[in-house]
C-alpha positions, 0 to 999 in steps of 0.5 A: 750077456745073452744073445738078444741083448748082444744083438740089441746093443749092436743094433743100437750102434748100427742105427746111429750110422744109417745112411738114410732116415727111415720112414715114419712108420719104421721110426715108430716101430723102432721106438715102440720096440726100443721102449718095450725092450728097455722098459717093458709094457706101457704103463704110462697114461694115454696122451691127449688126442691133440698131441698127435705125435705122443699119441702115435708113439703111445699107441705103437708101444701099447700094441706090444703089450705082453711081448717079452723084452728078449723078443722085443730086442730080437725084433728091434735088431732084425728091423735094423738089419733091414735098414740102409 
């Protein structure tokens, strides 16, 4: 297993044991980085403006278009390290 994958897997376990819930902006970042790391670029249809939550998630993930899986894994792990 490569280093980014190992760090990502450890971060996935650590995020389940956080003592405080991250704010919504951080949760969106975590979601987008997770999706980029596990699925790659966003190719799903853009949700309707009336579905505010789905649209925010889609926009956050879409902003990461072109980011490599390894880079997304490293960013995810680094972000989780900053959380309590």
